[in-house]
N, CA, C and O atoms as a Maestro MAE file, in Angstrom:
{
 s_m_m2io_version
 :::
 2.0.0
}

f_m_ct {
 s_m_title
 :::
 protein
 m_atom[160] {
  # First column is atom index #
  i_m_mmod_type
  r_m_x_coord
  r_m_y_coord
  r_m_z_coord
  i_m_residue_number
  s_m_chain_name
  s_m_pdb_residue_name
  s_m_pdb_atom_name
  i_m_atomic_number
  :::
  1 25 -57.195 -38.899 14.323 1 A "MET " " N  " 7
  2 3 -57.754 -37.824 13.478 1 A "MET " " CA " 6
  3 2 -58.108 -38.396 12.102 1 A "MET " " C  " 6
  4 15 -57.275 -39.012 11.437 1 A "MET " " O  " 8
  5 25 -59.358 -38.181 11.693 2 A "SER " " N  " 7
  6 3 -59.766 -38.682 10.391 2 A "SER " " CA " 6
  7 2 -59.127 -37.859 9.284 2 A "SER " " C  " 6
  8 15 -58.794 -36.691 9.486 2 A "SER " " O  " 8
  9 25 -58.957 -38.462 8.122 3 A "GLN " " N  " 7
  10 3 -58.288 -37.775 7.020 3 A "GLN " " CA " 6
  11 2 -59.090 -36.565 6.556 3 A "GLN " " C  " 6
  12 15 -58.514 -35.543 6.185 3 A "GLN " " O  " 8
  13 25 -60.425 -36.678 6.577 4 A "SER " " N  " 7
  14 3 -61.262 -35.559 6.130 4 A "SER " " CA " 6
  15 2 -61.081 -34.353 7.045 4 A "SER " " C  " 6
  16 15 -60.969 -33.224 6.568 4 A "SER " " O  " 8
  17 25 -61.052 -34.583 8.344 5 A "VAL " " N  " 7
  18 3 -60.836 -33.495 9.296 5 A "VAL " " CA " 6
  19 2 -59.449 -32.906 9.115 5 A "VAL " " C  " 6
  20 15 -59.261 -31.690 9.152 5 A "VAL " " O  " 8
  21 25 -58.480 -33.791 8.920 6 A "TYR " " N  " 7
  22 3 -57.101 -33.371 8.715 6 A "TYR " " CA " 6
  23 2 -56.974 -32.474 7.487 6 A "TYR " " C  " 6
  24 15 -56.321 -31.431 7.533 6 A "TYR " " O  " 8
  25 25 -57.603 -32.891 6.390 7 A "LEU " " N  " 7
  26 3 -57.557 -32.086 5.170 7 A "LEU " " CA " 6
  27 2 -58.297 -30.774 5.360 7 A "LEU " " C  " 6
  28 15 -57.891 -29.745 4.820 7 A "LEU " " O  " 8
  29 25 -59.378 -30.806 6.122 8 A "SER " " N  " 7
  30 3 -60.145 -29.588 6.390 8 A "SER " " CA " 6
  31 2 -59.286 -28.587 7.159 8 A "SER " " C  " 6
  32 15 -59.282 -27.395 6.850 8 A "SER " " O  " 8
  33 25 -58.565 -29.074 8.156 9 A "LEU " " N  " 7
  34 3 -57.681 -28.198 8.928 9 A "LEU " " CA " 6
  35 2 -56.582 -27.620 8.038 9 A "LEU " " C  " 6
  36 15 -56.247 -26.439 8.138 9 A "LEU " " O  " 8
  37 25 -56.032 -28.454 7.175 10 A "LEU " " N  " 7
  38 3 -54.986 -27.996 6.269 10 A "LEU " " CA " 6
  39 2 -55.528 -26.937 5.317 10 A "LEU " " C  " 6
  40 15 -54.861 -25.938 5.044 10 A "LEU " " O  " 8
  41 25 -56.739 -27.158 4.813 11 A "ASN " " N  " 7
  42 3 -57.362 -26.171 3.929 11 A "ASN " " CA " 6
  43 2 -57.597 -24.855 4.668 11 A "ASN " " C  " 6
  44 15 -57.395 -23.777 4.109 11 A "ASN " " O  " 8
  45 25 -58.022 -24.949 5.919 12 A "ASN " " N  " 7
  46 3 -58.250 -23.738 6.705 12 A "ASN " " CA " 6
  47 2 -56.962 -22.949 6.891 12 A "ASN " " C  " 6
  48 15 -56.962 -21.721 6.811 12 A "ASN " " O  " 8
  49 25 -55.872 -23.650 7.137 13 A "LEU " " N  " 7
  50 3 -54.580 -22.972 7.288 13 A "LEU " " CA " 6
  51 2 -54.176 -22.276 5.998 13 A "LEU " " C  " 6
  52 15 -53.664 -21.156 6.013 13 A "LEU " " O  " 8
  53 25 -54.414 -22.956 4.881 14 A "THR " " N  " 7
  54 3 -54.000 -22.403 3.590 14 A "THR " " CA " 6
  55 2 -54.860 -21.214 3.190 14 A "THR " " C  " 6
  56 15 -54.358 -20.231 2.644 14 A "THR " " O  " 8
  57 25 -56.164 -21.308 3.464 15 A "VAL " " N  " 7
  58 3 -57.091 -20.262 3.025 15 A "VAL " " CA " 6
  59 2 -57.057 -19.057 3.969 15 A "VAL " " C  " 6
  60 15 -57.013 -17.910 3.526 15 A "VAL " " O  " 8
  61 25 -57.077 -19.334 5.272 16 A "LYS " " N  " 7
  62 3 -57.188 -18.244 6.237 16 A "LYS " " CA " 6
  63 2 -55.852 -17.545 6.487 16 A "LYS " " C  " 6
  64 15 -55.819 -16.371 6.857 16 A "LYS " " O  " 8
  65 25 -54.761 -18.264 6.286 17 A "LYS " " N  " 7
  66 3 -53.443 -17.687 6.556 17 A "LYS " " CA " 6
  67 2 -52.545 -17.820 5.333 17 A "LYS " " C  " 6
  68 15 -51.528 -18.510 5.399 17 A "LYS " " O  " 8
  69 25 -52.892 -17.178 4.216 18 A "PRO " " N  " 7
  70 3 -52.082 -17.299 3.000 18 A "PRO " " CA " 6
  71 2 -50.721 -16.631 3.144 18 A "PRO " " C  " 6
  72 15 -49.738 -17.075 2.550 18 A "PRO " " O  " 8
  73 25 -50.668 -15.557 3.938 19 A "ASN " " N  " 7
  74 3 -49.406 -14.840 4.131 19 A "ASN " " CA " 6
  75 2 -48.789 -15.256 5.462 19 A "ASN " " C  " 6
  76 15 -49.189 -14.768 6.519 19 A "ASN " " O  " 8
  77 25 -47.819 -16.156 5.405 20 A "THR " " N  " 7
  78 3 -47.192 -16.665 6.614 20 A "THR " " CA " 6
  79 2 -45.706 -16.334 6.611 20 A "THR " " C  " 6
  80 15 -45.154 -15.915 5.593 20 A "THR " " O  " 8
  81 25 -45.072 -16.523 7.751 21 A "ASN " " N  " 7
  82 3 -43.641 -16.243 7.868 21 A "ASN " " CA " 6
  83 2 -42.796 -17.320 7.200 21 A "ASN " " C  " 6
  84 15 -41.599 -17.131 6.982 21 A "ASN " " O  " 8
  85 25 -43.423 -18.450 6.875 22 A "TYR " " N  " 7
  86 3 -42.698 -19.530 6.225 22 A "TYR " " CA " 6
  87 2 -43.344 -19.833 4.880 22 A "TYR " " C  " 6
  88 15 -44.527 -19.551 4.685 22 A "TYR " " O  " 8
  89 25 -42.577 -20.408 3.945 23 A "PRO " " N  " 7
  90 3 -43.105 -20.665 2.596 23 A "PRO " " CA " 6
  91 2 -44.280 -21.625 2.630 23 A "PRO " " C  " 6
  92 15 -44.334 -22.518 3.476 23 A "PRO " " O  " 8
  93 25 -45.225 -21.444 1.708 24 A "ILE " " N  " 7
  94 3 -46.394 -22.320 1.616 24 A "ILE " " CA " 6
  95 2 -46.008 -23.794 1.450 24 A "ILE " " C  " 6
  96 15 -46.649 -24.645 2.067 24 A "ILE " " O  " 8
  97 25 -44.985 -24.142 0.640 25 A "PRO " " N  " 7
  98 3 -44.625 -25.557 0.501 25 A "PRO " " CA " 6
  99 2 -44.254 -26.230 1.824 25 A "PRO " " C  " 6
  100 15 -44.324 -27.454 1.936 25 A "PRO " " O  " 8
  101 25 -43.864 -25.445 2.814 26 A "LYS " " N  " 7
  102 3 -43.502 -26.028 4.101 26 A "LYS " " CA " 6
  103 2 -44.725 -26.573 4.848 26 A "LYS " " C  " 6
  104 15 -44.593 -27.444 5.707 26 A "LYS " " O  " 8
  105 25 -45.919 -26.055 4.516 27 A "ILE " " N  " 7
  106 3 -47.135 -26.534 5.175 27 A "ILE " " CA " 6
  107 2 -47.400 -28.010 4.862 27 A "ILE " " C  " 6
  108 15 -47.541 -28.805 5.791 27 A "ILE " " O  " 8
  109 25 -47.473 -28.403 3.576 28 A "PRO " " N  " 7
  110 3 -47.711 -29.821 3.298 28 A "PRO " " CA " 6
  111 2 -46.596 -30.731 3.801 28 A "PRO " " C  " 6
  112 15 -46.853 -31.875 4.178 28 A "PRO " " O  " 8
  113 25 -45.377 -30.239 3.809 29 A "GLN " " N  " 7
  114 3 -44.270 -31.052 4.327 29 A "GLN " " CA " 6
  115 2 -44.472 -31.326 5.817 29 A "GLN " " C  " 6
  116 15 -44.347 -32.467 6.261 29 A "GLN " " O  " 8
  117 25 -44.782 -30.290 6.581 30 A "SER " " N  " 7
  118 3 -45.017 -30.462 8.010 30 A "SER " " CA " 6
  119 2 -46.250 -31.332 8.239 30 A "SER " " C  " 6
  120 15 -46.264 -32.200 9.111 30 A "SER " " O  " 8
  121 25 -47.284 -31.079 7.436 31 A "ALA " " N  " 7
  122 3 -48.521 -31.850 7.558 31 A "ALA " " CA " 6
  123 2 -48.261 -33.324 7.258 31 A "ALA " " C  " 6
  124 15 -48.815 -34.205 7.915 31 A "ALA " " O  " 8
  125 25 -47.419 -33.586 6.267 32 A "HIS " " N  " 7
  126 3 -47.102 -34.969 5.903 32 A "HIS " " CA " 6
  127 2 -46.395 -35.669 7.066 32 A "HIS " " C  " 6
  128 15 -46.659 -36.840 7.340 32 A "HIS " " O  " 8
  129 25 -45.515 -34.966 7.734 33 A "ALA " " N  " 7
  130 3 -44.816 -35.532 8.882 33 A "ALA " " CA " 6
  131 2 -45.810 -35.850 10.005 33 A "ALA " " C  " 6
  132 15 -45.725 -36.905 10.635 33 A "ALA " " O  " 8
  133 25 -46.748 -34.934 10.250 34 A "LEU " " N  " 7
  134 3 -47.769 -35.170 11.270 34 A "LEU " " CA " 6
  135 2 -48.656 -36.343 10.882 34 A "LEU " " C  " 6
  136 15 -49.038 -37.155 11.726 34 A "LEU " " O  " 8
  137 25 -48.983 -36.423 9.586 35 A "LYS " " N  " 7
  138 3 -49.813 -37.523 9.101 35 A "LYS " " CA " 6
  139 2 -49.111 -38.859 9.349 35 A "LYS " " C  " 6
  140 15 -49.751 -39.826 9.759 35 A "LYS " " O  " 8
  141 25 -47.793 -38.919 9.102 36 A "ASP " " N  " 7
  142 3 -47.037 -40.149 9.332 36 A "ASP " " CA " 6
  143 2 -47.108 -40.549 10.807 36 A "ASP " " C  " 6
  144 15 -47.238 -41.729 11.133 36 A "ASP " " O  " 8
  145 25 -47.022 -39.564 11.686 37 A "LEU " " N  " 7
  146 3 -47.093 -39.853 13.115 37 A "LEU " " CA " 6
  147 2 -48.485 -40.350 13.507 37 A "LEU " " C  " 6
  148 15 -48.616 -41.249 14.338 37 A "LEU " " O  " 8
  149 25 -49.516 -39.768 12.910 38 A "GLN " " N  " 7
  150 3 -50.893 -40.131 13.259 38 A "GLN " " CA " 6
  151 2 -51.275 -41.526 12.756 38 A "GLN " " C  " 6
  152 15 -51.922 -42.287 13.475 38 A "GLN " " O  " 8
  153 25 -50.880 -41.863 11.528 39 A "PHE " " N  " 7
  154 3 -51.389 -43.063 10.879 39 A "PHE " " CA " 6
  155 2 -50.395 -44.219 10.842 39 A "PHE " " C  " 6
  156 15 -50.747 -45.324 10.428 39 A "PHE " " O  " 8
  157 25 -49.150 -43.974 11.272 40 A "SER " " N  " 7
  158 3 -48.170 -45.053 11.239 40 A "SER " " CA " 6
  159 2 -48.467 -46.075 12.342 40 A "SER " " C  " 6
  160 15 -47.747 -47.065 12.477 40 A "SER " " O  " 8
  :::
 }
 m_bond[159] {
  # First column is bond index #
  i_m_from
  i_m_to
  i_m_order
  :::
  1 1 2 1
  2 2 3 1
  3 3 4 2
  4 3 5 1
  5 5 6 1
  6 6 7 1
  7 7 8 2
  8 7 9 1
  9 9 10 1
  10 10 11 1
  11 11 12 2
  12 11 13 1
  13 13 14 1
  14 14 15 1
  15 15 16 2
  16 15 17 1
  17 17 18 1
  18 18 19 1
  19 19 20 2
  20 19 21 1
  21 21 22 1
  22 22 23 1
  23 23 24 2
  24 23 25 1
  25 25 26 1
  26 26 27 1
  27 27 28 2
  28 27 29 1
  29 29 30 1
  30 30 31 1
  31 31 32 2
  32 31 33 1
  33 33 34 1
  34 34 35 1
  35 35 36 2
  36 35 37 1
  37 37 38 1
  38 38 39 1
  39 39 40 2
  40 39 41 1
  41 41 42 1
  42 42 43 1
  43 43 44 2
  44 43 45 1
  45 45 46 1
  46 46 47 1
  47 47 48 2
  48 47 49 1
  49 49 50 1
  50 50 51 1
  51 51 52 2
  52 51 53 1
  53 53 54 1
  54 54 55 1
  55 55 56 2
  56 55 57 1
  57 57 58 1
  58 58 59 1
  59 59 60 2
  60 59 61 1
  61 61 62 1
  62 62 63 1
  63 63 64 2
  64 63 65 1
  65 65 66 1
  66 66 67 1
  67 67 68 2
  68 67 69 1
  69 69 70 1
  70 70 71 1
  71 71 72 2
  72 71 73 1
  73 73 74 1
  74 74 75 1
  75 75 76 2
  76 75 77 1
  77 77 78 1
  78 78 79 1
  79 79 80 2
  80 79 81 1
  81 81 82 1
  82 82 83 1
  83 83 84 2
  84 83 85 1
  85 85 86 1
  86 86 87 1
  87 87 88 2
  88 87 89 1
  89 89 90 1
  90 90 91 1
  91 91 92 2
  92 91 93 1
  93 93 94 1
  94 94 95 1
  95 95 96 2
  96 95 97 1
  97 97 98 1
  98 98 99 1
  99 99 100 2
  100 99 101 1
  101 101 102 1
  102 102 103 1
  103 103 104 2
  104 103 105 1
  105 105 106 1
  106 106 107 1
  107 107 108 2
  108 107 109 1
  109 109 110 1
  110 110 111 1
  111 111 112 2
  112 111 113 1
  113 113 114 1
  114 114 115 1
  115 115 116 2
  116 115 117 1
  117 117 118 1
  118 118 119 1
  119 119 120 2
  120 119 121 1
  121 121 122 1
  122 122 123 1
  123 123 124 2
  124 123 125 1
  125 125 126 1
  126 126 127 1
  127 127 128 2
  128 127 129 1
  129 129 130 1
  130 130 131 1
  131 131 132 2
  132 131 133 1
  133 133 134 1
  134 134 135 1
  135 135 136 2
  136 135 137 1
  137 137 138 1
  138 138 139 1
  139 139 140 2
  140 139 141 1
  141 141 142 1
  142 142 143 1
  143 143 144 2
  144 143 145 1
  145 145 146 1
  146 146 147 1
  147 147 148 2
  148 147 149 1
  149 149 150 1
  150 150 151 1
  151 151 152 2
  152 151 153 1
  153 153 154 1
  154 154 155 1
  155 155 156 2
  156 155 157 1
  157 157 158 1
  158 158 159 1
  159 159 160 2
  :::
 }
}
């Protein structure tokens, strides 16, 4: 997955689903973990 696509997906999650059952800071944390798996 390219970084631009990855960031686009993350932006879509943040913009389209601002009200989630989990705190917003948890999104970048989870995304960072996925990024480590993808690019490591």
